[in-house]
N, C-alpha and C positions, 0 to 999 in steps of 0.2 A: 626242475624248479630250483630257483637260488636258495642255498642256505642261508636264513637271515643272522646265523652266528658264525659266519666265516664272509671272507673278502668275495665278493661276487663276481671279482676278476680271476679267480681262480678257475679258468676255463681252458680247453685245447686251443682254442682261436688266441688267447692272449699269451700263452705259453710260447705258440708258434712265432707270434709278432714279436716277442721281447728276442726271441733266439735270431730271427732276421736283424733286429735292429743292432744286434750286438755282434752279427755275420758271425756266428758259432758254428762249428763243425757239426756234422750228423749226430757224432755219439751225445755232444751236450744237448742237443733237440730232444735225442731219445731219453736222456735223464729228465728233462723236464715233462715230456709226456708221460712217462712212467709215474711222475710225481703227482701229475693231475688224475690220472686213474686212481691214484692211492688215496687224495683227497675225497675224492667222490664215494669211497668204499670205507673208509675208516670213520670211527665215531670219534666225537671231539675228546673223549676219554677212554684208553683202550683198556686200563686196569680198573678192574670191576671192584677192588679194594676202595678205589679213589673217586669213583664216578660220581656218587653224590657231593662229593666236595669241590667240584668244578662249577663256578657260578660266572658266567659269560654275560649277566645282564646289563653290568655297566658299562659293555662296550658296544659302540654303535657303529657297527661295521659298515653300514650303508651311508655313513656320513664322510667316508673316505675315498679318495681315488689315488691308487698307488702311483709313483713315479715310473715313466717307461724306460727310462736310462738315466746314467749318471755321466755328465761330463766333466771335462777338465779345464779348471781355471787357466790362464794364460801365465800368471805369474806363481803358480801352485810350485814350481821348483826354487822359488827364490825364498820360500819360508826358511825361518830358521829350526835348528833341532832344539827341543827342550834341552836343559844342561843333563849331561848325564846318560842320553837317550842315545841307541843305536842307530834308530830309524824313527820316522814319523810319517803317517799317512792319516790325513784329516778331511773326512767327507761333512759337508753342511749341506743339507737337503740334497738337492741332486747335482751338486758339484764337488769335485775334488779341489780343496783350496790349498791343501799342502801336502807335499811328499819329499821326503828328503833321506838320505842314507849318511852315516857318519862314513869318513875315509876307511875306519877300521871294517866296518861291516862290507864296504863297497869292494876292498881289497880281498875280502875273505870269501867272495862269491855270495854273499846274501842277498835274497830277492825278496822285494816288498813291493806288491804292484798288483794291479787288476787281473783278472781274468784274460782280458784280451791282451794284455801284455804277457801274459804267462802261456797263451797259447803260441805264442811266437818265441819266446826265451826259454821256458821251461815245460813244454808241453807234456812229456813224460812223467814229470813229476806230478803235474795236476791230475792227468787222467789216472795215475796208479792209486791215487787218493781216492778220488770220488765215482769213477765209473762203477755202474751196477748199484749206485746206491749204497754202497758199502758203508759210507761216512757218516750217514745219519740214521736214526733208529727209524726202521721200516713200519714202526705200529704208531708213529708221531704224526698227526694229522697236522698240526701247526709246523713242524719243522720240514714237512712235505710241500706246504705252502709257500716256504721261501727256496725250496729246491725248484719248485714250478715258476715262481714269478720273480726271482732276484733281478733287480735291475743294475745291481752292481755283484761283482765276486771279487775277492781279494785273496790273493795266495801270499803266503809267507813260508819261505824255504831257507833253512840254514842246512848247508852241506856237511857230509861226514865230518866230524873230527873239529868243527870250527866251535870256539866258545867265544860268547859277546859278552864284554863286560857292563853293558849298558841295557835295558829294556827295550824293545819295540814298541812304539806306542801308535794305538789306533784309536782315533778320536771320531766319535759320531757326534754332530749338533744336529738336531731334528726338533719338530715341533709346529711346523706350519698348519694353521688349520684347515681341516680337510684333505691333508695330503698323507699318505703313508710310504715310508721309504723300506723296501724288501731287498735283503742283503743276504749274502753268504761269505764265510771267512773260513779258509783252510789253511793250516798249518802243518807242516812237514819238516821233521827233524831227521837229519840223517844218523847213523851209528855213531855214537859217541860225542855227538852236537850238545851244546849247552847254551841256553837262551831264556830270556826273560820276556814276558809279554804284558803290556797294560793297556787295557781297554776301557775307554772314556764314553759314557754317554751322557750329554747333557742337552740342556735346552737350547735351541738355537737362538741366535740374536733376535730381537723383537718378540719374542714369546711371553706373553703377559706373566708375571709370577703368581697371580692371585686367580684362583680358579673359579671361572665364570660357567655355571652350570648350564648357559645357555650357549656357549661358546662352541662352534665346530670341535670334534676332536680330531686327534692324529694318531699315527700309529708308526711303530719301529718294529720291524720283523727281521732278526737276524741270527746267525749260526756260528758256531766255533768247531770246525772239524778237524780234528788233532789225529796225526799219525807220527809216533814216535818209535825210531829205529834202534836197534839194540844198544842198551849202554846210554840212550840221549836222556836229557834233564831238561824240562820245561817247567818254568814258573809263570801261571797266569794269574794276573790280577785283575780286577774289575769293580770300577765306580760307574753306578748310575744315578743320576740325578737329573731325570727327565722332568719336563713340565707339568702342571697338574691336571693337563686335559690330555694327555699322551698315554696310549696303551703299549705295551710292548710284549713282544713274543719271542723267545731266544730259546735255541734249542743247541746243547753243546753235547759232542761226543767224541770220545777218544780212544784210540785203539793204542795199548801200552805195550812194547815189545820186550825182549829179554832184559833183564836188570834196568829197565828205563824207569825213570822217575817223573811224575806228574804230580804237580801241587797248584791247587785251585784257591784263589782267595778272593771272592766276590762280595761285594756291598750292594744292596738294593735299599734306594732311600727316597727317590723322587717316582712321578708317574701316578696316573690315574688307577692303572690295572696293570700288574706285573705277573707274566707267566714264564717261568722258567724250568726247563728241562735239562739235566745232566746225565749223560749215561758214560760210564767209565768201562772199557773192555779190557780186562788184565788177562792178555793174549799169551804172554812170554813168561818164560821162567824167571821168577825173582823180581816181576815188575811190582811197582809201587804207586798208590796214588794217595795222596793227601788232600783232605778237600774241606774248606771252611767256608760257608755261605751266612751272611747274615741279612737281615731287613730291619727297616726302623720305619713304621706306619705311623701317621696321624690322619686327621679327617676322615674321609670315608675310603682311603686307600684299601686295595685288595691285594694280597701278595700270593700267589700260589708257586710254591717251588717244590719241585720233585726231583728226586735223585735215583738213579740205578746204578748199581756196581755189581758187574758180572765177573767173577773169578772163574777163568778157565785153564789158564797155565799152573804149574806147580809152583808152589812157595811164594805165592803172591800176598801182597799186603794192602789193605785197607783202611783207613782212617778218616772218617767222613762225620762232620758236624754242621748242624743247621742251627741259627740261632735268630729268635725274632722279638722285636720290642714294639709294642701295639699301644698307642693312645687314643684317647677319644673314640670313635667309632671304626676305627680300622680293623681289619680282619687279616688274619695268616693262617695258611693252610702250608704245613710243612710235611712232606710224604717222601719217605725212601725205602729202598728195596736193596738188601744184599742177596745175589743169588750165586751159589757157589756150586759149581758144575761137577760131575764125576770125576773129570779128569783133574780137577784142582786139589791134588793132594796139598798138605802143610799151608793151607790157606791161614791168615791171621785178618780177621776184618771186624771193625766196629763202626757202629752208626750211632750217633746221638742226636736229638731234636728237641730243642728246649725254646718254650715261648714264656715272654714275660708280659704280662697285661699291667699296665698303667692306669687304667679307668674302668669303671663296672661296666661300660658299653662295649669296650675293646671285646675280640674275640680270637681264638686261635684252636688249632687243632693239631696234633703231630701224630704221624702216623707210621712209626718204623715197622720193617717186617723183615724176615729171612726166608729164603728158600736154600734148603741144603740137601745137596743129592751126594754128598761125600763126607762120612763120618770122621777120616782122617785130616782133622784141622787142628791148627794151634789155638785159634779162638775164631769164633762167631758169635757175636753180642750186640745187644741194642739197647738204647735207653732214651728215654723221653718224659718230658713233664711240661705243664702249663702253668703259672702261678704269679700272683702279683709279686712285688718286691719283697724279699724278706725283711721283715720288719725287726728281726733281732740285729740284722747287721746295720739298718738304721741306727737302732737303738745304741749299738757298739759304736758307731762314728759319732755320736751325738755325744754320748759321754766322754769323747776325747776333744770336744769343744766344737766340732762341726753343726752347722745349722742342719735343721731336719731337710730342707729342699737341698741344699748342696750335697747332704749325705746321700739323697736319693738319686740325684745328678750323677754322683761320682759311682754309685753302684751300677746304674743303668749303663753308663759308658764302659766301665770295666768288663762288663757281661760281653759287648761287642767287641773289647779291644783285640780278641785273637787274630781277627780278621785284619783290622787296621794295621797291626804291625808287620803284616806280610805285604802290604802295598811297597812295591821297589823304590819309586822314586819318593825323595823327603818332600817335595812340594805337593805331589800327589796325596801321599801319606797326610801331612798335614791340613789338604784342603778337606780329605774326607773327616777328620776329626771337626774341623769347623761345621760341616754338613749336619754331623750328627749333634754337635751342641746346638746349633740353630734348630735342629728338629725337636730336641727336647725343649728349647726355648718357647716355640711356637705352641706346642702341647700346653706348656704352663700357663701360658699367658691365655689361651682358649679356655682353660680349666678355671683361671682366677675370674675371666668374665663371665661365665658359667654359674660361679658361686655366689658372686655379686649380684647377678641378675635372680 
């Protein structure tokens, strides 16, 4: 029987067809078939603490048909690089419309391409990261859907010792009514490598900006599967501004080696429904992860953001922050878990989750949690809150001559600034600030109309 709360295409027949279309080797077909089995067995939410907070009712899985494969535009290689970037790969619906490497990246042996290209040029790198399902959480049903049905896989490989001065840009433009793009992204950094990655999710050209409740939905499914070698450093920034009828499902997992550093800076603004899960595995001694994720919701948007950080190696550090601002009837579920295993002596870990409500009908929950199996830690703590804007801060700004609404806007945007400031390209950083300001303005306009009525 087909599960009405999941893509009907998540079947063995579809997985085999995808593999044949992409001419994959047997080991990748085995990956897909293993994922299909997991999808059939797993619940939609495996964490019993969070089960009641997963609400999929807004998503119409039966309305979408996943793309079977992603082709290459004839002019893709002629696309210019964004200023300051080391590489660009742009996927629009079911076509790669731009791909480029800077001379610096090309000379250093950096690879940014599809799984099809990687199986020819970097087969051992790809296989070492993903084989056996090790690069995605085995208990996450949504990540396993991407593993089973991906129409495109992207590999980013930065060899040992290579340091890139500009970020690698991955851009996804989606939202065609009734269609779904299912993808995987694998990132591998060798020992001592340093790189930045900017992932942009945007509405494709022609997607209506206004939400029509009768229009068919669209979906984007994605992963980011990260493997960091000894002493590697990776900065990942993400901007999501999908259309109002698009649901997105993204699973990110990272394996952090000895003395490696991973920084996440992720912003969720658009979309009808957003489900995001991040798993950090600090397996090497001295590994560090710094994570900041924000969401700004309006209308009837729902954001479901989960974070798991597992400390395995000695002397590891986790600094994790999630913030959400919700207006109108938007809802936000911010959920996190820090797990400190018996082997993780000297752990220093903090998890903070904070929600800000701008209207009486907005809702948010924050659920930070700890599992500690090793008492020899430097720190293991969490904090959370959900509240409206602090009126004492508004009053303070007003005493300095700032109008009330300008004061409320300044406080709201400052609440989200920790992620905005980490976006690597100046152009992308400014675009995110403009998106957040526009979000505020839309909610303020709706509130004014409602008050007048």
